Every structure is written in structure tokens, then in C-alpha cells.
C-alpha positions as CSV (number, residue, x, y, z in Angstrom):
1,M,0.0,0.0,0.0
2,E,1.3,3.2,-0.7
3,T,-0.4,6.1,1.1
4,R,-0.9,6.1,4.7
5,K,-4.3,7.7,4.5
6,T,-5.9,5.1,2.4
7,S,-6.5,1.4,3.0
8,R,-4.1,-1.1,1.5
9,R,-6.8,-2.7,-0.5
10,T,-7.2,0.3,-2.8
11,F,-3.7,-0.5,-3.8
12,L,-4.2,-4.2,-4.0
13,S,-7.0,-4.1,-6.5
14,L,-4.5,-3.0,-9.1
15,S,-2.7,-6.3,-9.4
16,M,-2.8,-7.5,-13.0
17,G,-6.4,-8.3,-13.2
18,L,-6.7,-9.6,-9.7
19,P,-10.0,-8.8,-7.8
20,L,-10.5,-6.1,-5.3
21,G,-8.0,-6.7,-2.6
22,A,-6.0,-9.0,-4.8
23,A,-2.6,-8.3,-3.2
24,L,-1.4,-7.0,0.1
25,A,0.1,-3.7,0.3
26,A,3.7,-3.5,-0.7
27,C,5.9,-3.0,2.4
28,G,2.9,-1.9,4.4
29,G,4.6,-1.2,7.7
30,Q,4.6,2.0,9.6
31,G,5.2,5.0,7.5
32,P,3.3,6.0,4.4
33,T,2.2,2.9,2.8
34,Q,1.5,2.6,-0.9
35,T,-2.1,3.0,-1.8
36,G,-3.3,4.1,-5.1
37,A,-3.5,7.7,-6.2
38,G,-5.0,6.2,-9.4
39,G,-4.0,7.0,-12.9
40,G,-0.8,8.7,-14.0
41,T,1.2,8.1,-17.1
42,G,4.4,7.2,-15.2
43,T,7.9,8.5,-15.5
44,T,11.0,6.8,-16.8
45,S,14.7,6.9,-15.9
46,G,17.8,4.8,-16.4
47,G,19.8,6.7,-19.0
48,G,19.8,5.9,-22.7
49,A,18.1,2.7,-23.8
50,G,18.7,0.4,-20.9
51,K,19.2,-3.2,-21.9
52,A,16.9,-4.4,-19.1
53,T,13.6,-2.8,-18.1
54,Y,11.8,-2.5,-14.8
55,W,8.4,-1.0,-13.9
56,Y,7.5,-0.2,-10.3
57,L,5.0,1.8,-8.3
58,S,5.4,5.5,-7.5
59,V,4.6,7.3,-4.3
60,E,7.1,8.0,-1.6
61,P,8.8,6.8,0.5
62,N,8.7,3.3,-1.0
63,E,9.4,4.7,-4.5
64,G,12.6,6.2,-3.2
65,V,13.9,2.9,-1.9
66,R,13.3,1.2,-5.2
67,R,14.8,4.1,-7.2
68,R,18.0,4.1,-5.1
69,A,18.5,0.4,-5.6
70,V,18.5,0.9,-9.4
71,E,20.7,4.0,-9.1
72,R,23.3,2.0,-7.2
73,F,23.2,-0.8,-9.7
74,N,23.5,1.4,-12.7
75,K,26.4,3.3,-11.2
76,A,28.2,0.0,-10.5
77,N,27.4,-1.4,-14.0
78,P,27.7,1.4,-16.5
79,S,27.6,-1.0,-19.5
80,T,24.6,-2.9,-18.4
81,Q,21.9,-0.5,-17.4
82,I,18.3,-0.9,-16.1
83,A,15.8,1.5,-17.5
84,T,12.8,2.1,-15.1
85,T,9.3,3.3,-15.5
86,T,7.3,4.5,-12.4
87,L,3.6,4.4,-12.5
88,Q,0.7,5.2,-10.1
89,N,-1.5,2.3,-9.2
90,D,-4.2,2.2,-11.8
91,A,-1.8,3.0,-14.6
92,F,0.5,0.2,-13.4
93,K,-2.3,-2.3,-13.3
94,T,-3.5,-1.5,-16.8
95,K,0.0,-1.2,-18.4
96,I,1.4,-4.4,-16.9
97,K,-1.6,-6.5,-17.7
98,T,-1.7,-5.3,-21.3
99,A,2.1,-5.7,-21.8
100,I,2.1,-9.3,-20.5
101,G,-0.8,-10.2,-22.7
102,A,1.0,-8.8,-25.7
103,G,4.3,-10.4,-24.9
104,E,5.9,-7.0,-24.3
105,A,6.4,-7.1,-20.5
106,P,9.3,-5.4,-18.9
107,T,12.3,-7.6,-18.2
108,I,11.6,-7.4,-14.5
109,I,8.0,-8.0,-13.5
110,W,7.2,-6.6,-10.1
111,G,4.1,-8.0,-8.3
112,W,2.6,-9.9,-5.4
113,G,3.1,-13.5,-6.2
114,G,0.3,-16.0,-5.5
115,G,-2.6,-16.3,-7.9
116,G,-1.3,-13.6,-10.2
117,L,2.1,-15.3,-10.5
118,K,0.4,-18.6,-11.1
119,S,-1.5,-17.2,-14.1
120,Y,1.8,-15.9,-15.5
121,V,3.4,-19.3,-15.1
122,Q,0.4,-21.0,-16.8
123,A,0.7,-18.5,-19.7
124,G,4.4,-19.1,-20.0
125,A,5.1,-15.5,-19.4
126,V,7.8,-15.8,-16.7
127,D,11.0,-17.9,-16.3
128,D,11.5,-20.7,-13.9
129,L,14.2,-19.5,-11.4
130,T,14.6,-22.7,-9.5
131,S,18.0,-23.6,-10.9
132,W,19.2,-20.1,-10.4
133,F,18.4,-20.3,-6.7
134,D,20.1,-23.7,-6.6
135,Q,23.2,-22.2,-8.0
136,N,23.0,-19.2,-5.6
137,P,21.9,-20.7,-2.3
138,A,23.1,-17.8,-0.3
139,I,20.5,-15.6,-1.9
140,K,17.7,-17.9,-0.8
141,D,19.2,-18.5,2.6
142,R,19.3,-14.8,3.4
143,L,15.5,-14.5,3.2
144,F,12.6,-15.6,5.4
145,P,11.6,-19.1,4.4
146,S,8.0,-18.1,4.7
147,A,8.4,-15.6,1.8
148,F,8.8,-18.4,-0.8
149,G,5.3,-19.9,-0.7
150,A,3.8,-17.2,-2.8
151,A,6.8,-17.4,-5.2
152,T,6.3,-21.1,-5.8
153,V,4.1,-22.8,-8.4
154,D,4.0,-26.6,-8.6
155,G,7.1,-26.9,-6.6
156,K,9.2,-24.5,-8.7
157,I,10.2,-21.0,-7.8
158,Y,9.3,-18.3,-10.4
159,A,10.0,-15.1,-8.4
160,L,12.5,-13.6,-6.1
161,P,10.8,-12.5,-2.8
162,V,11.7,-8.9,-2.1
163,E,11.0,-5.8,0.0
164,C,8.9,-6.1,3.2
165,V,6.6,-8.2,5.2
166,T,3.2,-7.3,6.6
167,P,1.3,-9.8,8.8
168,I,-2.3,-9.4,10.0
169,V,-2.3,-8.4,13.6
170,L,-4.7,-8.4,16.5
171,F,-4.6,-4.8,17.8
172,Y,-6.2,-3.7,21.1
173,N,-6.8,-0.5,23.1
174,K,-4.9,-1.0,26.5
175,K,-7.0,1.7,28.2
176,L,-10.2,-0.1,27.5
177,F,-8.8,-3.4,28.8
178,D,-7.7,-1.6,32.0
179,Q,-11.1,0.0,32.3
180,I,-12.8,-3.5,32.5
181,G,-9.9,-5.2,34.3
182,A,-9.2,-7.7,31.6
183,Q,-6.2,-9.1,29.8
184,P,-5.7,-9.7,26.1
185,P,-7.1,-13.0,24.8
186,Q,-4.9,-16.1,25.1
187,E,-7.3,-18.4,23.2
188,W,-10.6,-18.3,21.3
189,G,-12.7,-18.8,24.4
190,D,-11.2,-15.6,25.9
191,I,-12.4,-13.7,22.9
192,M,-15.9,-14.9,23.4
193,D,-15.7,-13.9,27.1
194,L,-14.3,-10.5,26.3
195,V,-17.2,-9.9,23.9
196,K,-19.6,-10.3,26.8
197,K,-17.6,-8.0,29.1
198,F,-17.1,-5.2,26.7
199,N,-20.7,-5.3,25.5
200,A,-21.8,-5.0,29.1
201,K,-19.8,-1.8,29.4
202,G,-21.3,-0.4,26.2
203,I,-18.0,-0.8,24.3
204,A,-17.9,-2.5,20.9
205,P,-15.6,-5.6,21.3
206,F,-14.2,-5.4,17.8
207,S,-14.0,-2.8,15.1
208,L,-14.6,-3.9,11.5
209,G,-14.8,-2.2,8.2
210,G,-17.1,-4.9,6.9
211,Q,-18.3,-3.1,3.8
212,S,-14.8,-3.6,2.3
213,R,-15.3,-7.5,2.4
214,W,-11.5,-8.3,2.5
215,T,-11.4,-7.1,6.1
216,N,-13.8,-9.9,7.1
217,M,-11.7,-12.4,5.2
218,M,-8.8,-11.9,7.7
219,W,-10.9,-13.5,10.4
220,L,-11.5,-16.6,8.4
221,E,-7.9,-16.9,7.4
222,F,-6.8,-17.1,11.0
223,L,-9.7,-19.4,12.1
224,F,-9.0,-21.9,9.3
225,D,-5.3,-22.0,10.3
226,R,-5.8,-22.2,14.0
227,I,-8.4,-24.9,13.8
228,G,-7.2,-27.0,10.9
229,G,-3.7,-25.8,10.1
230,P,-2.4,-24.4,6.8
231,E,-3.2,-27.6,5.1
232,V,-6.9,-26.7,5.0
233,F,-6.4,-23.7,2.7
234,Q,-3.6,-25.4,0.8
235,A,-6.0,-28.1,-0.4
236,I,-8.3,-25.3,-1.6
237,Y,-5.4,-23.6,-3.4
238,D,-4.3,-26.9,-4.9
239,G,-7.8,-27.3,-6.3
240,E,-8.8,-30.4,-4.4
241,K,-12.5,-31.3,-4.9
242,D,-14.8,-30.1,-2.1
243,A,-11.9,-28.8,-0.1
244,W,-14.1,-26.1,1.5
245,N,-16.1,-28.9,3.1
246,N,-13.2,-29.9,5.4
247,P,-14.7,-30.2,8.9
248,A,-12.2,-27.7,10.2
249,A,-13.4,-25.2,7.6
250,I,-17.1,-25.7,8.6
251,D,-16.0,-25.4,12.3
252,A,-14.3,-22.1,11.5
253,L,-17.2,-20.7,9.5
254,T,-19.6,-21.7,12.4
255,K,-17.4,-20.0,15.0
256,M,-17.3,-16.9,12.9
257,Q,-21.1,-16.6,12.8
258,E,-21.2,-17.4,16.6
259,L,-19.0,-14.3,17.1
260,I,-21.3,-12.2,14.9
261,K,-24.4,-13.4,16.7
262,A,-22.8,-12.5,20.1
263,N,-22.5,-8.9,18.9
264,G,-18.7,-9.3,18.6
265,F,-18.5,-6.4,16.2
266,V,-19.4,-2.8,16.3
267,K,-23.0,-2.1,15.4
268,G,-23.4,-1.4,11.7
269,F,-20.0,-2.9,10.7
270,S,-21.3,-4.0,7.3
271,S,-21.6,-0.3,6.3
272,I,-18.2,0.8,7.6
273,T,-15.4,1.1,5.0
274,A,-11.8,0.3,5.6
275,D,-10.7,2.7,2.8
276,S,-11.7,5.7,5.0
277,N,-9.8,4.3,8.0
278,A,-13.0,4.6,9.9
279,D,-12.4,1.1,11.5
280,Q,-9.0,2.3,12.8
281,A,-10.6,5.4,14.3
282,L,-13.0,3.3,16.3
283,L,-10.1,1.7,18.0
284,Y,-8.0,4.7,18.8
285,T,-11.0,6.8,19.9
286,G,-12.0,4.2,22.4
287,K,-15.2,3.1,20.7
288,A,-14.0,-0.4,20.1
289,A,-11.6,-2.5,22.2
290,M,-9.9,-4.6,19.5
291,M,-9.3,-4.8,15.7
292,L,-7.9,-7.5,13.5
293,H,-6.2,-5.7,10.7
294,G,-3.0,-5.5,8.6
295,G,0.2,-4.2,10.0
296,W,0.1,-1.2,7.7
297,T,-2.5,0.3,10.0
298,Y,0.2,0.9,12.6
299,G,1.4,3.8,10.6
300,S,-2.0,5.3,10.0
301,M,-2.9,5.1,13.6
302,K,0.4,6.7,14.6
303,Q,-0.3,9.5,12.2
304,D,-4.0,10.0,12.9
305,G,-4.6,8.8,16.4
306,G,-3.0,11.6,18.4
307,D,-0.9,10.0,21.2
308,F,-2.7,6.6,20.9
309,V,0.5,4.9,19.6
310,T,3.2,7.2,20.9
311,G,1.6,7.3,24.4
312,G,1.7,3.5,24.7
313,N,-2.1,2.8,24.5
314,L,-1.8,0.6,21.5
315,G,-1.4,-3.1,22.1
316,Y,-0.7,-5.8,19.5
317,M,-0.4,-9.5,19.4
318,N,-0.6,-12.5,17.1
319,F,-4.0,-14.2,16.7
320,P,-4.6,-16.6,19.7
321,P,-5.0,-20.3,19.3
322,V,-8.3,-22.3,19.3
323,T,-8.4,-24.9,22.0
324,G,-8.0,-28.3,20.3
325,G,-7.0,-26.8,17.0
326,K,-4.2,-28.3,14.9
327,G,-2.7,-25.0,13.7
328,D,0.6,-23.7,15.2
329,P,-0.1,-20.5,17.2
330,G,3.0,-19.0,15.7
331,N,1.6,-19.1,12.2
332,T,0.4,-15.9,10.6
333,V,-1.4,-14.7,7.5
334,G,-1.1,-11.6,5.3
335,N,1.7,-10.3,3.1
336,P,4.8,-12.5,3.1
337,G,6.6,-10.2,0.7
338,Q,6.5,-8.7,-2.8
339,Y,7.9,-10.5,-5.8
340,M,10.0,-10.0,-8.9
341,S,9.9,-12.3,-11.9
342,I,11.8,-12.3,-15.2
343,S,9.9,-12.1,-18.4
344,S,10.3,-15.2,-20.6
345,K,10.1,-12.8,-23.6
346,A,13.2,-10.8,-22.6
347,T,16.5,-11.2,-24.4
348,P,19.2,-13.4,-22.9
349,E,21.3,-10.3,-22.2
350,A,18.4,-8.6,-20.4
351,K,17.7,-11.7,-18.3
352,E,21.3,-11.8,-17.2
353,I,21.2,-8.1,-16.2
354,A,18.0,-8.8,-14.2
355,K,19.6,-11.7,-12.4
356,K,22.7,-9.6,-11.5
357,F,20.4,-6.9,-10.2
358,F,18.6,-9.6,-8.1
359,A,21.8,-10.9,-6.7
360,T,23.6,-7.6,-5.9
361,E,20.9,-5.1,-5.1
362,M,17.6,-6.7,-4.1
363,N,17.5,-7.5,-0.4
364,S,21.0,-6.1,-0.1
365,D,22.3,-4.6,3.1
366,A,21.9,-1.1,1.6
367,Q,18.4,-1.7,0.6
368,A,17.4,-3.4,3.9
369,K,18.8,-0.3,5.7
370,D,16.7,1.9,3.5
371,W,13.5,0.0,4.3
372,V,14.3,0.0,8.0
373,S,14.8,3.8,7.9
374,I,11.2,4.3,7.0
375,S,10.0,1.9,9.8
376,Q,9.4,-1.1,7.7
377,V,10.5,-4.7,8.0
378,P,12.5,-6.2,5.1
379,I,12.3,-10.0,4.6
380,V,16.0,-10.4,5.4
381,K,17.2,-12.6,8.2
382,G,19.1,-10.7,10.9
383,V,17.8,-7.2,9.9
384,D,16.4,-6.8,13.4
385,A,19.9,-5.8,14.5
386,Q,19.2,-2.5,12.7
387,F,16.0,-1.7,14.6
388,A,17.7,-0.2,17.7
389,S,17.9,3.3,16.1
390,S,14.3,3.3,15.0
391,A,11.5,5.1,16.9
392,D,9.3,2.1,16.1
393,S,11.8,-0.5,17.1
394,A,9.4,-2.4,19.4
395,W,6.8,-2.7,16.6
396,Q,9.4,-3.7,14.0
397,K,10.8,-6.3,16.3
398,F,7.3,-7.7,16.8
399,V,6.7,-8.0,13.1
400,Y,10.2,-9.4,12.4
401,D,9.7,-12.1,15.0
402,I,6.3,-13.2,13.7
403,A,7.5,-13.3,10.1
404,S,10.9,-14.9,10.7
405,N,9.6,-17.6,13.1
406,A,6.3,-18.5,11.4
407,K,6.2,-22.1,10.2
408,S,3.4,-21.0,7.9
409,F,2.8,-17.5,6.5
410,Q,-0.4,-17.8,4.6
411,Q,-0.8,-15.4,1.8
412,S,-4.2,-13.5,1.8
413,W,-6.8,-15.7,0.1
414,D,-7.9,-13.2,-2.5
415,Q,-4.3,-12.8,-3.6
416,A,-3.6,-16.5,-3.6
417,L,-6.6,-17.6,-5.6
418,S,-7.5,-16.9,-9.2
419,P,-9.5,-13.7,-10.0
420,T,-12.6,-15.7,-10.6
421,A,-12.5,-17.7,-7.3
422,A,-11.4,-14.6,-5.3
423,E,-14.4,-12.6,-6.4
424,V,-16.8,-15.4,-5.4
425,L,-14.9,-15.7,-2.1
426,L,-15.3,-12.1,-1.3
427,D,-19.0,-12.0,-2.2
428,N,-19.7,-15.1,-0.1
429,I,-17.7,-13.8,2.9
430,A,-19.9,-10.7,2.9
431,K,-23.0,-12.8,2.9
432,L,-21.6,-15.0,5.7
433,F,-21.0,-12.0,7.8
434,Q,-24.5,-10.6,7.0
435,M,-25.9,-14.0,8.2
436,S,-27.7,-14.4,4.8
437,I,-26.0,-17.8,4.1
438,S,-25.0,-20.7,6.4
439,P,-21.5,-22.1,6.8
440,Q,-22.5,-25.1,4.6
441,Q,-24.0,-22.8,1.9
442,F,-20.7,-20.8,2.0
443,A,-18.7,-24.0,1.5
444,T,-21.0,-25.3,-1.3
445,N,-20.7,-22.0,-3.2
446,L,-16.9,-21.9,-2.9
447,N,-16.5,-25.5,-3.9
448,E,-18.1,-24.7,-7.3
449,V,-15.2,-22.4,-8.2
450,I,-12.3,-24.5,-6.9
451,G,-9.6,-24.6,-9.5
452,K,-11.2,-22.0,-11.7
């Protein structure tokens, strides 16, 4: 996401034909995150006719980190330059989709991995990088292992994970917990107990921008994982017949509706939008006690919430386990990274330039330092040693620990699935939360689009 004032999903909807919310915000940590300004014709740089090309998103400060990486590479490699084009969100989406379809993609294809990458692989649009990683093991070993899931299709790696990580986080208002004499939830049963306690005090237990649909999805992602483990969604992603009927999935869907029936969410949540940051405001103004949301909201709440963040009133934690569930409580969901692929249509010379850029600049010490300086968390092992000088070091360390230790970092469903399946998913999630369909109806409707 690229502006701090707008929700990450405005940005996400841009991804190469993916549905609304199709990719998590790029490097959506604290600081201005990239959300779409929409439109724009883009700007180019790189000197002369670069022998490799690279398009990426505009809007600072993330644009600056990307630009400086290219500048360092071009300075060190005067005979093998990279020419860049920067575009705002909507223009990027349109241009990259058209270019890939016409076989005229840039050498380096920047994106979000998952379902979008899988469609490129199926179209033969990107190169298999598995052997390159085998020949350069240090490059792979430097990165969080959890970042490679969204770069992998049928056991082969088609993209280099890059940039930053953004897990989904359970935020809470410490003042409100003190007010009712309660502690943050340690398991699902505690959540249901807290719902009763906060409602009794006239405080909404959870804020939710339910009109945006993808915000509801985050709840299901965690419940599926905590109850059944990552294998439940993996079966769906792999296209296994009737995978949504897994007993763990039905249990998760049922628990979700039980929370809704118990008035777990702020009244009128289905008419609240995340794009306006209204859901965040409910948390920092004390109208709601908790909020499950992307890590990118830390920056917006710090900017817009007065002293809520700087005064120590914001609490955050990973989603708690469900008693008897199979999922590891250290697992997380959200954005495990951003991704760079190499166009299969590029010349051999351009491909070699891209690989050299990948090896020397992407995820380099210089670039990692650059990301940390804007309070974000690169997907590089050991980068936490740089957090000490950051004003947001505690937050960055929290995000780093989750991402680096997670046995499973599940990519957001609407990013991992195909555009067709993702739209059906979002539509049915909205219906599930509005109580207009049952858990079994939800599963039946989603099973119809498995593999499509």
C-alpha cells in the first residue's frame, strides 16, 4: 500500500487483473504505505536505452527505496543499465496486464506472487528461477523461508521474494482493557468472554470495516489456520475437490457466525469502509476495544490517532489459538513479501542483467537499511539488528519475530486464488457476515469455483 491515509486494498486491487484486494500492500509497515492515487502516465529513468527494463510503483517513501537500488546498480554497472518506469497504481495495473498479454512485458515483472504469478506461469510469461536459486543458495538462505510460498508454483520458484513483510495483527486498546480489568485473549474462548464483558460496558468488542469485504476475510484466514492448520487452505489452493467442506473449515465458519451473533463487532459494521480508515478510528478513539487488521494500519494510527500509539495505549499480538486446534499458534497470514519475476520474452542479455540486479541489489544490506529507515521490516534474516535506532523498534521487532519464526505465513486468500475464485470468495464472505448464508452454503458456493 502506498499512502498512509488510504487502506491497503485500494492499492491491492491493481494487481494484474486480480480482484479487489488482490494483493497485500507493498511494504505496508509503519510510515506512508502505498495505496493508489490512481491514474498517471508514469515517469522513466535509467539513462539511454537500458538493456533491461523494470516498472514499479510510484509514491514515496517506497518509490525512493526502489529508485535508489536501481541507481546503485546502474552506477556500478555502466555498460549494463536498467531503465525504469514508475507508475501510479491504476496505470501500473493497466499497463502491466496489457504488456504481459501482448508479450511485451518489462524484463523485471514486479508484483505480489500468489494467484497472479500462477497465471503468468500457466501462460508461459515468466522464467523458472529454481535452478538459479540452486546455483545461488546464499540468496535464498538470506530471506525468510515463509516468503517463498507465494513465489512457488507446482514446486518450482518463479519469483524472487523482495522488499517487506506485513502480517495481519490483533490490535487492542490498552486503556479499555484496563477499564474493565481484563487481559488480552490467550485463546478463542477468551475472545468470546471478552465480547460479553465489553458489551456489558457499552464498548464494541471489535472494530470492523465490513463493507470492504476483505477485512472480514482476515478472520476466516486465521480461524481456518488455528483450527485445521495451513493444510486446509492449501487443499483449496491446490484445487482439491470439495476442499471447502473440510470439517475444520465448517467449524471455522460456524465459530465466525457465533461471534457475529454474540455482537462481537461494532454495530453497523457492514456499512463501515476500511478505505476511509473509519475502522481504525473506532479503536484509537475508544469506541472499540480490538481490531484484527493489517500491520500497515500501525502507521496510519500513529499519524491520525493523536498519542494513541506514541503514548503507549496501542497493544498488538498474534491471533490466539483455538483450543484443540491443529494450527501452530506461531503461524500468521497476510503479506509475506513482494515478488520479482523475469519475463520469458526478454532477451538473454536482459535476463542476465536482471539476475545480476537480483543478486547484488535486491534484499542487499543497503536496501534493507533503506527500508528500516522508513520503519518497515524487510524480509531479510538478521535485519532486526538495525532496529535499535528506529523510533518504532518495538513494533518492527514484533513484526520481524512473527515473520521470521512463522512455520506458515499464509498469503491472503484473495491474492492466492484466481481472480474468478477470489471474487466469489469475497462475495460469499460478505453474505456469511451478514448472516444471509449458512456455513454449509458458503462451502458449497466456494466448492463450485475450486480450480477456476
